[in-house]
C-alpha positions in Angstrom: -4.0 23.3 12.3 -4.0 21.6 9.3 -1.3 22.0 6.5 -1.7 21.8 2.9 1.1 19.7 0.9 1.6 20.5 -2.7 3.2 18.0 -5.1 4.0 18.1 -8.8 3.9 14.9 -10.8 3.0 14.1 -14.3 -0.8 14.2 -15.1 -0.9 10.5 -16.4 0.8 9.3 -13.2 -1.7 11.2 -11.0 -4.6 9.9 -13.0 -3.4 6.5 -12.5 -2.6 6.6 -8.9 -6.1 8.3 -8.3 -7.8 5.6 -10.1 -5.9 2.7 -8.3 -6.8 4.2 -4.9 -10.3 4.7 -5.9 -10.6 0.9 -6.6 -9.1 0.1 -3.4 -12.2 2.2 -1.6 -9.9 5.2 -0.5 -8.4 8.2 -2.1 -4.6 9.2 -3.1 -5.0 12.0 -0.4 -5.7 9.4 2.3 -2.8 7.0 1.1 -0.3 10.0 1.5 -1.6 10.4 4.9 -1.2 6.7 5.7 2.2 6.6 4.0 3.2 9.7 6.5 1.5 7.9 9.5 3.4 4.7 8.9 6.6 6.4 8.2 6.6 8.0 11.5 5.6 4.7 13.2 8.7 2.8 11.5 10.8 5.9 11.5 11.8 5.3 7.7 10.2 4.5 4.5 7.1 2.1 4.9 8.2 -0.2 2.4 11.6 -2.1 1.5 13.1 -0.1 -1.4 14.8 -2.1 -4.0 16.1 -2.2 -7.4 14.6 -5.6 -8.2 11.6 -5.2 -10.5 9.1 -8.0 -11.1 10.6 -8.8 -14.4 14.0 -9.4 -12.9 13.1 -12.3 -10.7 13.8 -15.5 -11.6 11.1 -18.1 -12.5 11.8 -19.6 -9.2 10.9 -16.4 -7.2 8.0 -15.8 -9.2 6.6 -19.1 -8.4 7.7 -18.7 -4.6 5.8 -15.5 -4.5 2.6 -17.1 -6.3 2.8 -20.0 -4.0 3.0 -17.9 -1.0 0.1 -15.7 -2.1 -2.1 -18.8 -2.9 -1.7 -20.2 0.5 -2.6 -17.0 2.0 -6.0 -17.2 -0.2 -6.4 -20.7 0.9 -5.8 -19.8 4.6 -8.7 -17.1 4.3 -6.0 -14.4 4.8 -7.7 -12.0 2.3 -9.8 -9.0 2.7 -11.9 -7.1 0.4 -10.5 -3.6 -0.4 -13.1 -2.0 2.0 -12.2 -4.3 4.8 -8.7 -3.9 4.3 -9.2 -0.1 4.3 -11.1 -0.2 7.7 -8.7 -2.5 9.2 -5.9 0.0 8.1 -7.6 3.0 9.1 -8.5 1.5 12.7 -4.9 0.5 13.3 -3.4 4.0 12.0 -5.8 5.6 14.5 -4.6 3.6 17.2 -1.1 3.9 16.2 -0.8 0.3 15.8 -0.1 -0.8 12.5 1.8 -3.9 12.1 
């Protein structure tokens, strides 16, 4: 049996998050399902909560993050949003997101 979840949020936030996920080739609803599946898989939040904002990072921290991102790009560890969505969906379906 399917269940319906209802949440209340600011309209501007909802519009922004829906647009974000549309640009990634998915929906906010599917992202919520992915979040739930990954939460069960890791038995917790599927991300590491932090109080550090991008603006709070040191110039060296930012440079390190950019260097790692560039290394991923140069090594070909990049996907289109459609490719990434298909990979994630396949892993979720198999219960093997890693």
